[in-house]
C-alpha positions in Angstrom: 0.0 0.0 0.0 1.3 3.4 -1.0 0.9 6.4 1.4 -0.1 9.6 -0.3 1.8 12.7 0.7 0.0 16.0 0.4 0.9 18.0 -2.6 2.6 21.3 -2.0 0.3 24.2 -2.5 0.7 26.6 -5.3 2.4 29.7 -3.8 2.0 31.8 -6.9 -0.5 34.3 -5.3 1.0 34.2 -1.8 3.8 36.4 -0.9 5.3 37.6 2.4 5.9 41.2 3.4 8.7 43.0 1.8 11.4 44.8 3.8 10.0 48.2 2.6 6.5 47.3 3.9 7.9 46.2 7.2 10.0 49.3 7.6 7.0 51.6 6.8 4.8 49.7 9.3 7.5 50.0 12.0 7.8 53.7 11.3 4.1 54.3 11.7 4.0 52.3 14.9 7.0 54.4 16.3 5.2 57.6 15.5 2.2 56.4 17.4 4.3 55.3 20.3 6.0 58.7 20.5 2.6 60.4 20.6 1.5 58.2 23.5 4.7 58.7 25.4 4.4 62.5 25.2 0.9 62.1 26.6 2.3 60.3 29.6 4.9 63.1 30.2 2.2 65.7 30.0 -0.1 63.9 32.4 2.8 63.4 34.9 3.5 67.1 34.9 -0.2 67.9 35.3 -0.4 65.6 38.3 2.7 67.2 39.9 1.1 70.7 39.4 -2.1 69.6 40.9 -0.4 68.2 44.0 1.6 71.5 44.3 -1.7 73.5 44.3 -3.3 71.2 46.7 -0.4 71.6 49.2 -0.5 75.4 48.6 -4.2 75.4 49.4 -3.6 73.4 52.6 -0.9 76.0 53.7 -3.3 78.8 52.9 -6.1 77.2 55.0 -3.7 76.6 57.9 -2.7 80.3 57.8 -6.3 81.4 57.7 -7.2 79.1 60.7 -4.4 80.6 62.7 -5.8 84.1 62.2 -9.4 82.9 62.9 -8.2 81.4 66.3 -7.3 84.8 67.8 -9.6 87.5 69.1 -10.5 90.5 67.0 -8.3 92.8 69.1 -5.2 90.6 68.9 -2.0 92.1 67.3 -2.1 89.5 64.6 -5.1 91.3 63.1 -3.3 94.6 62.9 -3.8 96.1 59.4 -0.6 95.2 57.6 1.1 93.1 55.0 3.3 90.3 56.2 5.5 88.1 54.0 6.8 84.8 55.3 8.1 81.5 54.0 6.4 78.2 55.2 7.8 74.7 54.7 5.2 72.0 54.2 5.5 68.6 52.6 9.2 69.1 52.0 8.6 72.2 49.9 8.8 75.9 50.5 5.9 78.3 50.0 5.9 82.1 49.9 3.0 83.3 52.0 1.6 86.9 52.0 -0.9 87.8 54.7 -2.7 91.1 54.1 -5.0 92.4 56.9 -6.9 95.5 55.9 -9.6 97.4 57.7 -12.9 98.0 55.9 -14.6 101.5 55.7 -18.1 102.6 55.2 -19.3 104.7 52.3 -18.9 107.9 54.4 -15.2 107.0 55.3 -15.8 105.8 58.8 -14.2 102.6 59.9 -16.2 99.4 60.1 -15.6 96.8 62.8 -14.6 94.5 59.9 -11.3 93.3 58.6 -10.5 91.8 55.2 -7.9 89.0 55.4 -6.2 87.9 52.2 -3.8 85.0 52.2 -1.7 84.4 49.0 0.4 81.2 48.9 2.8 80.7 46.0 4.8 77.5 45.6 8.6 78.2 45.4 11.0 76.2 43.3 11.4 74.9 39.8 8.8 73.7 37.4 6.4 75.0 34.8 5.0 78.5 35.4 1.4 77.3 35.8 2.4 75.0 38.7 3.6 78.1 40.6 0.4 80.2 40.3 -0.6 81.5 43.6 -3.6 80.2 45.7 -5.6 83.1 47.2 -8.1 82.9 50.0 -10.1 85.9 51.2 -12.0 86.0 54.5 -13.6 88.7 56.6 -13.4 89.0 60.4 -15.7 91.1 62.5 -16.0 92.0 66.2 -18.8 90.8 68.4 -19.9 94.4 69.1 -22.8 95.9 67.2 -21.9 97.9 64.1 -22.1 98.2 60.3 -20.6 95.0 58.7 -22.0 95.2 55.2 -19.4 94.0 52.7 -19.2 95.8 49.4 -16.8 95.0 46.6 
């Protein structure tokens, strides 16, 4: 008995990829990979900037809470501008505390103070990561008086 071996198929219509086709396909895939890698770099920088601003907001809130904890007559609430540097989370922040007295329309003093806290992250990085965080609050005395706030 004779065993039949399969005939080799006709390979006339079947060809593999040429080196040019392979090179072009590799080039297209590399361009796509570079686009994706630049997206990762951008997102990493964006996350770092977000964490910088979150830490700056925490520093600003801490400064505002310190001012809120003192009485209205305390020297901390004297109308002035105070600049200081605060270290938090291993980073330095430039803090500007502005306490200003409010006045009525007729020029008389209100028993109300406007407190503005501006915190700017110090250090290197993109300019938008160092934009300041600004908190504004008002503080009044417990005595009776005109406290209406007008911008």
